[in-house]
MIMITOR-917427 format. One line per field, with one value per residue (C-alpha): x, y, z; residue number from 0; chain; residue in one letter. Coordinates in nm, 3 decimals, always signed. Layout:
BEGIN
x <- X, ...
y <- Y, ...
z <- Z, ...
n <- NUM, ...
chain <- A, ...
res <- a, ...
This chain:
BEGIN
x <- +3.706, +3.381, +3.381, +3.117, +3.258, +3.214, +3.384, +3.240, +2.997, +2.697, +2.507, +2.144, +2.095, +1.902, +1.702, +1.930, +1.881, +1.502, +1.497, +1.667, +1.432, +1.184, +0.882, +0.881, +0.647, +0.439, +0.276, -0.029, -0.101, -0.466, -0.581, -0.841, -0.820, -1.064, -0.853, -0.666, -0.290, -0.100, +0.217, +0.487, +0.640, +0.390, +0.449, +0.268, +0.042, -0.167, -0.472, -0.340, -0.538, -0.359, -0.429, -0.331, -0.278, -0.506, -0.375, -0.404, -0.201, +0.008, +0.191, +0.322, +0.626, +0.860, +1.109, +1.401, +1.546, +1.853, +1.978, +2.333, +2.519, +2.871, +2.934, +2.572, +2.494, +2.533, +2.182, +1.997, +2.245, +2.144, +1.774, +1.838, +2.040, +1.740, +1.506, +1.727, +1.755, +1.381, +1.266, +1.539, +1.578, +1.843, +1.752, +1.794, +1.496, +1.280, +1.291, +1.241, +1.407, +1.673, +1.804, +2.074, +2.262, +2.627, +2.675, +2.328, +2.458, +2.743, +2.493, +2.270, +2.558, +2.696, +2.358, +2.291, +2.639, +2.612, +2.829, +3.127, +3.022, +2.651, +2.542, +2.183, +2.277, +2.410, +2.773, +2.719, +2.456, +2.341, +2.539, +2.850, +2.770, +2.741, +3.081, +3.220, +3.117, +3.260, +3.589, +3.666, +3.506, +3.815, +4.022, +3.803, +3.789, +4.117, +4.168, +4.346, +4.725, +5.001, +5.029, +4.656, +4.642, +4.928, +4.748, +4.429, +4.613, +4.749, +4.431, +4.162, +3.980, +3.972, +4.050, +4.254, +4.066, +4.296, +4.131, +3.781, +3.930, +4.116, +3.829, +3.572, +3.799, +3.854, +3.484, +3.329, +3.615, +3.531, +3.159, +2.957, +2.650, +2.436, +2.505, +2.309, +2.061, +1.777, +1.750, +1.934, +1.948, +2.239, +2.216, +2.532, +2.591, +2.786, +2.971, +3.106, +2.756, +2.596, +2.316, +2.225, +2.366, +2.194, +2.357, +2.084, +2.151, +1.893, +2.016, +2.300, +2.460, +2.528, +2.519, +2.854, +3.035, +3.199, +3.026, +3.355, +3.354, +2.987, +3.055, +3.357, +3.158, +2.865, +3.073, +3.271, +3.123, +3.251, +3.516, +3.566, +3.679, +3.776, +3.537, +3.560, +3.625, +3.486, +3.440, +3.107, +2.847, +3.096, +2.896, +2.802, +3.070, +3.424, +3.686, +3.804, +3.470, +3.440, +3.198, +3.307, +3.090, +3.034, +2.809, +2.440, +2.361, +2.409, +2.060, +1.904, +2.032, +1.698, +1.649, +1.293, +1.128, +1.365, +1.315, +0.940, +0.971, +1.207, +1.056, +0.707, +0.814, +0.916, +0.588, +0.212, +0.193, -0.185, -0.149, +0.024, +0.359, +0.549, +0.848, +1.077, +1.278, +1.566, +1.730, +2.067, +1.952, +1.878, +1.959, +1.611, +1.259, +1.056, +0.730, +0.779, +0.526, +0.464, +0.497, +0.785, +0.561, +0.306, +0.109, +0.024, -0.173, +0.034, +0.045, +0.216, +0.438, +0.229, +0.430, +0.414, +0.040, -0.019, +0.167, -0.021, -0.359, -0.281, -0.487, -0.865, -0.985, -0.961, -1.186, -1.165, -1.028, -0.729, -0.656, -0.453, -0.297, +0.060, +0.241, +0.569, +0.739, +1.001, +1.231, +1.477, +1.583, +1.691, +2.054, +2.261, +2.449, +2.780, +2.710, +2.594, +2.923, +2.936, +3.308, +3.308, +3.438, +3.538, +3.440, +3.219, +3.032, +2.957, +2.837, +2.609, +2.460, +2.399, +2.231, +2.007, +1.903, +1.826, +1.616, +1.425, +1.310, +1.250, +1.051, +0.742, +0.782, +0.424, +0.466, +0.800, +0.644, +0.388, +0.673, +0.819, +0.482, +0.453, +0.800, +0.752, +0.414, +0.448, +0.381, +0.043, +0.013, +0.097, +0.398, +0.690, +1.016, +1.279, +1.605, +1.669, +1.416, +1.381, +1.605
y <- -6.992, -7.042, -6.851, -6.796, -6.966, -7.285, -7.353, -7.700, -7.752, -7.960, -8.158, -8.235, -8.589, -8.831, -9.151, -9.360, -9.129, -9.121, -9.472, -9.352, -9.069, -9.135, -8.974, -8.635, -8.639, -8.337, -8.385, -8.181, -8.130, -8.053, -8.102, -7.965, -7.954, -8.243, -8.496, -8.771, -8.729, -8.803, -8.996, -8.821, -8.984, -9.265, -9.488, -9.385, -9.662, -9.719, -9.619, -9.266, -9.005, -8.779, -8.414, -8.101, -7.777, -7.489, -7.248, -6.958, -7.124, -6.848, -6.970, -6.731, -6.942, -7.099, -7.361, -7.527, -7.863, -8.019, -8.377, -8.496, -8.700, -8.573, -8.481, -8.571, -8.232, -8.105, -8.241, -8.005, -7.728, -7.751, -7.737, -7.421, -7.276, -7.319, -7.169, -6.861, -6.820, -6.839, -6.632, -6.370, -6.389, -6.546, -6.844, -6.631, -6.417, -6.699, -6.900, -6.795, -7.093, -7.334, -7.662, -7.886, -8.199, -8.260, -8.138, -7.982, -7.785, -7.645, -7.536, -7.379, -7.189, -7.064, -6.940, -6.749, -6.600, -6.221, -6.040, -5.849, -5.550, -5.558, -5.742, -5.760, -5.963, -6.316, -6.349, -6.668, -6.781, -7.136, -7.117, -7.055, -7.367, -7.581, -7.442, -7.543, -7.906, -7.907, -7.754, -7.813, -8.149, -8.318, -8.136, -8.275, -8.625, -8.684, -9.011, -9.292, -9.287, -9.452, -9.140, -9.119, -9.489, -9.445, -9.151, -9.352, -9.630, -9.380, -9.178, -9.445, -9.206, -9.212, -8.842, -8.572, -8.304, -8.030, -7.967, -7.902, -7.691, -7.472, -7.446, -7.356, -7.095, -6.936, -6.951, -6.833, -6.637, -6.534, -6.495, -6.623, -6.841, -6.564, -6.351, -6.584, -6.394, -6.627, -6.871, -7.195, -7.528, -7.773, -8.118, -8.292, -8.573, -8.537, -8.868, -8.758, -8.735, -8.976, -8.744, -8.506, -8.155, -7.883, -7.561, -7.296, -6.948, -6.795, -6.956, -6.784, -7.108, -7.218, -6.910, -6.787, -7.055, -6.949, -7.081, -7.247, -7.460, -7.549, -7.662, -7.866, -8.047, -8.101, -8.294, -8.507, -8.831, -9.129, -9.317, -9.030, -8.743, -8.744, -8.601, -8.228, -8.107, -7.765, -7.564, -7.650, -7.371, -7.090, -6.833, -7.057, -7.325, -7.349, -7.320, -7.667, -7.828, -7.956, -8.129, -8.389, -8.383, -8.593, -8.564, -8.536, -8.786, -9.062, -8.981, -8.721, -8.736, -8.584, -8.294, -8.213, -8.309, -8.097, -7.805, -7.822, -7.858, -7.562, -7.316, -7.282, -6.978, -6.783, -6.666, -6.697, -7.065, -7.051, -6.867, -7.162, -7.338, -7.453, -7.681, -7.778, -8.090, -8.166, -8.509, -8.605, -8.915, -9.275, -9.594, -9.750, -9.605, -9.684, -9.623, -9.622, -9.412, -9.328, -8.952, -8.781, -8.531, -8.639, -8.449, -8.679, -8.659, -8.709, -8.604, -8.368, -8.494, -8.503, -8.245, -7.995, -8.046, -7.968, -7.641, -7.563, -7.594, -7.482, -7.165, -7.146, -7.238, -6.965, -6.871, -7.040, -6.717, -6.730, -7.101, -7.243, -7.575, -7.672, -7.828, -8.019, -8.105, -8.378, -8.390, -8.675, -8.859, -9.220, -9.244, -9.532, -9.734, -9.645, -9.275, -9.315, -9.294, -8.976, -8.931, -8.999, -8.659, -8.754, -8.498, -8.736, -8.842, -8.483, -8.412, -8.717, -8.610, -8.256, -8.384, -8.611, -8.311, -8.112, -8.387, -8.433, -8.072, -8.083, -8.404, -8.228, -7.860, -7.758, -7.900, -7.726, -7.400, -7.438, -7.449, -7.133, -6.960, -7.036, -6.897, -6.586, -6.490, -6.210, -6.333, -6.240, -5.960, -6.043, -6.267, -6.227, -6.212, -5.999, -6.189, -6.467, -6.618, -6.458, -6.594
z <- +3.069, +2.892, +2.565, +2.303, +1.997, +1.803, +1.472, +1.435, +1.147, +1.247, +0.987, +1.055, +1.176, +0.960, +0.988, +1.214, +1.508, +1.472, +1.616, +1.933, +2.027, +2.300, +2.453, +2.614, +2.908, +3.001, +3.336, +3.427, +3.795, +3.869, +4.226, +4.462, +4.845, +4.876, +4.687, +4.867, +4.925, +4.603, +4.535, +4.335, +4.031, +3.982, +3.683, +3.369, +3.246, +2.939, +3.140, +3.193, +3.007, +2.762, +2.842, +2.654, +2.847, +2.760, +2.499, +2.743, +3.020, +3.180, +3.492, +3.752, +3.839, +3.581, +3.707, +3.529, +3.640, +3.475, +3.527, +3.573, +3.312, +3.243, +2.879, +2.802, +2.951, +2.596, +2.532, +2.773, +2.691, +2.323, +2.421, +2.622, +2.334, +2.105, +2.366, +2.405, +2.028, +1.968, +2.265, +2.244, +2.622, +2.849, +3.062, +3.375, +3.266, +3.135, +3.459, +3.821, +3.991, +3.863, +3.999, +3.852, +3.951, +3.856, +3.498, +3.530, +3.829, +3.620, +3.354, +3.621, +3.780, +3.448, +3.324, +3.646, +3.700, +3.671, +3.420, +3.556, +3.344, +3.435, +3.749, +3.622, +3.313, +3.273, +3.172, +2.973, +2.726, +2.660, +2.336, +2.546, +2.748, +2.435, +2.331, +2.670, +2.614, +2.264, +2.372, +2.739, +2.817, +2.671, +2.933, +3.210, +3.059, +2.873, +2.683, +2.870, +2.881, +3.082, +3.297, +3.372, +3.455, +3.703, +3.866, +3.883, +4.065, +4.319, +4.372, +4.317, +4.084, +3.707, +3.655, +3.823, +4.022, +3.891, +3.549, +3.688, +3.968, +3.718, +3.470, +3.735, +3.892, +3.552, +3.469, +3.795, +3.952, +4.308, +4.245, +4.540, +4.512, +4.663, +4.354, +4.125, +3.911, +4.012, +4.305, +4.235, +4.415, +4.379, +4.541, +4.662, +4.910, +5.235, +5.275, +5.612, +5.763, +5.516, +5.410, +5.125, +5.131, +4.929, +4.818, +4.821, +4.691, +4.926, +5.251, +5.442, +5.557, +5.198, +4.973, +5.102, +4.904, +4.575, +4.263, +4.166, +4.480, +4.439, +4.082, +4.189, +4.459, +4.223, +3.967, +4.215, +4.084, +4.285, +4.090, +3.847, +4.072, +4.442, +4.704, +4.776, +5.130, +5.220, +5.542, +5.705, +5.719, +5.696, +5.893, +6.185, +6.225, +6.348, +6.073, +6.174, +6.085, +5.729, +5.496, +5.242, +4.932, +4.621, +4.317, +4.411, +4.137, +4.394, +4.523, +4.292, +3.936, +3.841, +4.088, +3.976, +4.302, +4.510, +4.273, +4.332, +4.708, +4.742, +4.496, +4.642, +4.851, +4.546, +4.404, +4.390, +4.305, +4.294, +3.966, +3.804, +3.785, +3.477, +3.535, +3.248, +3.339, +3.103, +3.100, +2.957, +2.770, +2.852, +2.664, +2.652, +2.669, +2.979, +2.796, +2.417, +2.227, +1.865, +1.920, +2.103, +2.284, +2.545, +2.804, +3.092, +3.416, +3.732, +4.098, +4.342, +4.623, +4.940, +5.141, +4.858, +4.805, +5.171, +5.126, +4.807, +4.971, +5.327, +5.281, +5.223, +4.872, +4.612, +4.324, +3.985, +3.841, +4.076, +4.050, +3.765, +3.662, +3.735, +3.441, +3.423, +3.095, +3.098, +2.794, +2.756, +2.440, +2.410, +2.305, +2.162, +2.424, +2.262, +2.330, +2.689, +2.882, +3.086, +3.010, +2.635, +2.530, +2.177, +1.917, +1.719, +2.033, +2.128, +1.774, +1.789, +2.124, +2.001, +1.686, +1.892, +2.099, +1.784, +1.636, +1.962, +1.930, +1.556, +1.552, +1.683, +1.621, +1.718, +2.069, +2.116, +2.001, +2.278, +2.530, +2.380, +2.398, +2.770, +2.835, +2.622, +2.771, +3.031, +3.382, +3.529, +3.781, +4.141, +4.080, +4.319, +4.129, +4.295, +4.311, +4.559, +4.795, +5.138, +5.415
n <- 0, 1, 2, 3, 4, 5, 6, 7, 8, 9, 10, 11, 12, 13, 14, 15, 16, 17, 18, 19, 20, 21, 22, 23, 24, 25, 26, 27, 28, 29, 30, 31, 32, 33, 34, 35, 36, 37, 38, 39, 40, 41, 42, 43, 44, 45, 46, 47, 48, 49, 50, 51, 52, 53, 54, 55, 56, 57, 58, 59, 60, 61, 62, 63, 64, 65, 66, 67, 68, 69, 70, 71, 72, 73, 74, 75, 76, 77, 78, 79, 80, 81, 82, 83, 84, 85, 86, 87, 88, 89, 90, 91, 92, 93, 94, 95, 96, 97, 98, 99, 100, 101, 102, 103, 104, 105, 106, 107, 108, 109, 110, 111, 112, 113, 114, 115, 116, 117, 118, 119, 120, 121, 122, 123, 124, 125, 126, 127, 128, 129, 130, 131, 132, 133, 134, 135, 136, 137, 138, 139, 140, 141, 142, 143, 144, 145, 146, 147, 148, 149, 150, 151, 152, 153, 154, 155, 156, 157, 158, 159, 160, 161, 162, 163, 164, 165, 166, 167, 168, 169, 170, 171, 172, 173, 174, 175, 176, 177, 178, 179, 180, 181, 182, 183, 184, 185, 186, 187, 188, 189, 190, 191, 192, 193, 194, 195, 196, 197, 198, 199, 200, 201, 202, 203, 204, 205, 206, 207, 208, 209, 210, 211, 212, 213, 214, 215, 216, 217, 218, 219, 220, 221, 222, 223, 224, 225, 226, 227, 228, 229, 230, 231, 232, 233, 234, 235, 236, 237, 238, 239, 240, 241, 242, 243, 244, 245, 246, 247, 248, 249, 250, 251, 252, 253, 254, 255, 256, 257, 258, 259, 260, 261, 262, 263, 264, 265, 266, 267, 268, 269, 270, 271, 272, 273, 274, 275, 276, 277, 278, 279, 280, 281, 282, 283, 284, 285, 286, 287, 288, 289, 290, 291, 292, 293, 294, 295, 296, 297, 298, 299, 300, 301, 302, 303, 304, 305, 306, 307, 308, 309, 310, 311, 312, 313, 314, 315, 316, 317, 318, 319, 320, 321, 322, 323, 324, 325, 326, 327, 328, 329, 330, 331, 332, 333, 334, 335, 336, 337, 338, 339, 340, 341, 342, 343, 344, 345, 346, 347, 348, 349, 350, 351, 352, 353, 354, 355, 356, 357, 358, 359, 360, 361, 362, 363, 364, 365, 366, 367, 368, 369, 370, 371, 372, 373, 374, 375, 376, 377, 378, 379, 380, 381, 382, 383, 384, 385, 386
chain <- A, A, A, A, A, A, A, A, A, A, A, A, A, A, A, A, A, A, A, A, A, A, A, A, A, A, A, A, A, A, A, A, A, A, A, A, A, A, A, A, A, A, A, A, A, A, A, A, A, A, A, A, A, A, A, A, A, A, A, A, A, A, A, A, A, A, A, A, A, A, A, A, A, A, A, A, A, A, A, A, A, A, A, A, A, A, A, A, A, A, A, A, A, A, A, A, A, A, A, A, A, A, A, A, A, A, A, A, A, A, A, A, A, A, A, A, A, A, A, A, A, A, A, A, A, A, A, A, A, A, A, A, A, A, A, A, A, A, A, A, A, A, A, A, A, A, A, A, A, A, A, A, A, A, A, A, A, A, A, A, A, A, A, A, A, A, A, A, A, A, A, A, A, A, A, A, A, A, A, A, A, A, A, A, A, A, A, A, A, A, A, A, A, A, A, A, A, A, A, A, A, A, A, A, A, A, A, A, A, A, A, A, A, A, A, A, A, A, A, A, A, A, A, A, A, A, A, A, A, A, A, A, A, A, A, A, A, A, A, A, A, A, A, A, A, A, A, A, A, A, A, A, A, A, A, A, A, A, A, A, A, A, A, A, A, A, A, A, A, A, A, A, A, A, A, A, A, A, A, A, A, A, A, A, A, A, A, A, A, A, A, A, A, A, A, A, A, A, A, A, A, A, A, A, A, A, A, A, A, A, A, A, A, A, A, A, A, A, A, A, A, A, A, A, A, A, A, A, A, A, A, A, A, A, A, A, A, A, A, A, A, A, A, A, A, A, A, A, A, A, A, A, A, A, A, A, A, A, A, A, A, A, A, A, A, A, A, A, A, A, A, A, A, A, A, A, A, A, A, A, A, A, A, A, A, A, A
res <- m, i, e, c, h, s, n, m, t, h, k, r, d, s, a, p, f, r, n, f, l, t, s, i, f, l, i, v, f, l, f, s, p, s, e, k, p, p, v, f, g, q, s, i, t, q, q, d, q, t, i, l, p, s, s, d, f, n, p, c, l, r, i, l, s, i, d, g, g, g, v, r, g, i, i, p, a, a, v, l, e, r, i, e, e, e, t, g, e, p, v, s, r, l, f, d, f, i, s, g, t, s, t, g, a, v, i, s, l, a, l, t, k, p, s, e, k, d, s, q, k, a, q, f, s, a, k, d, i, v, g, f, y, e, r, d, s, r, i, l, f, p, p, p, s, t, e, t, e, e, k, r, f, l, t, s, t, k, y, s, p, e, p, p, l, n, i, f, r, q, t, f, g, k, t, g, l, k, k, s, l, v, p, i, l, v, p, t, y, n, i, k, e, k, k, p, f, f, f, k, s, w, v, k, s, t, n, d, y, p, m, s, e, v, a, r, a, a, v, a, a, p, g, y, f, p, p, v, e, l, p, a, h, r, q, t, s, s, p, k, q, t, i, v, l, v, d, g, g, v, f, a, n, n, p, m, r, y, a, l, e, n, s, y, q, l, g, n, i, r, k, g, i, f, l, l, s, l, g, t, g, k, t, s, p, e, h, p, r, e, s, p, y, h, w, e, e, a, q, w, p, s, p, l, k, n, l, l, f, a, d, p, p, i, s, n, q, e, s, s, s, q, i, t, l, r, m, e, p, v, i, p, a, e, n, a, a, m, d, n, a, r, e, q, n, l, l, t, l, r, n, i, s, k, q, m, m, n, q, n, r, p, a, f, k, r, i, l, r, i, l, k, t, p, r, p, a, g, c, f, r, e, g, n, l, p, d
């Protein structure tokens, strides 16, 4: 069971970790109907122009995307803990749509699970999630032993599926995916049909699954945990039909694109979109910069742009920019293993996350301002997306 407690004392990281922090990319999307079809995720080059968002940017739709990465999930969890502390609001009220892969899926599910005492409030805070990594990750990823090596030989997986099954059942109980406080999207991969399978809290064919089963399928990383077999489309299929799922990280460790493509129905996107994409750390920077915060120009995926501009053009007063912030630190290679649940490793990862936020406080405050600003009039935000 996830509990809100942490007795560990964390000392602020110093100079050695400064060398491992990388850029945080903020991508500004500004298009008009006359522009040529864009390509999503283009490489950032030295020719790209640095752009700062306007100080009065007030998006209608706020989206959260969280990568996979095993115990490195403590990095985005610590970011969300700081955001909740400084805004005074839970993640489920700050964001209107959440997507997470693998460990990011577990974070997404936990932060949107309604409380048993008040169905309108989240049961867990981001601080609780950080406590989960500090306490329970060693249950999921125990150190090697003769017994575990024997089990690995018999099952062909490194870890037993029983610990995550027990933890997720204790954490989520019988709560169904459709009860999530905000719409959530969890990517997995169906190895039986050899194609992606998305759990969507607003779709009847997938929101009938318990959160515990969604979490279990989301973390079934090949080689680490065995695949998870579940009934196929419970409301429309024969009980004998099943799906066999593994961790969605095999095709979408960063679920940002799928979050964008699935969230457009939620609100008035013409009044602005802010997407916060949280990574779990990488071992070398793709584009090293002097400053950890950068606001870059990029492009929408073509299908989404067509949806954005399917209607007649609107006035300048109604149109607004769409901004995506990508936060991901560089971490030492010795801390990169997704199953390194040693106490010192978790402390190191949490300190790296803290320093990533502290290294440029003014830029982080701008993120907080966006999230704390009341949404403009005309935003749709009433639970899950329509069927």
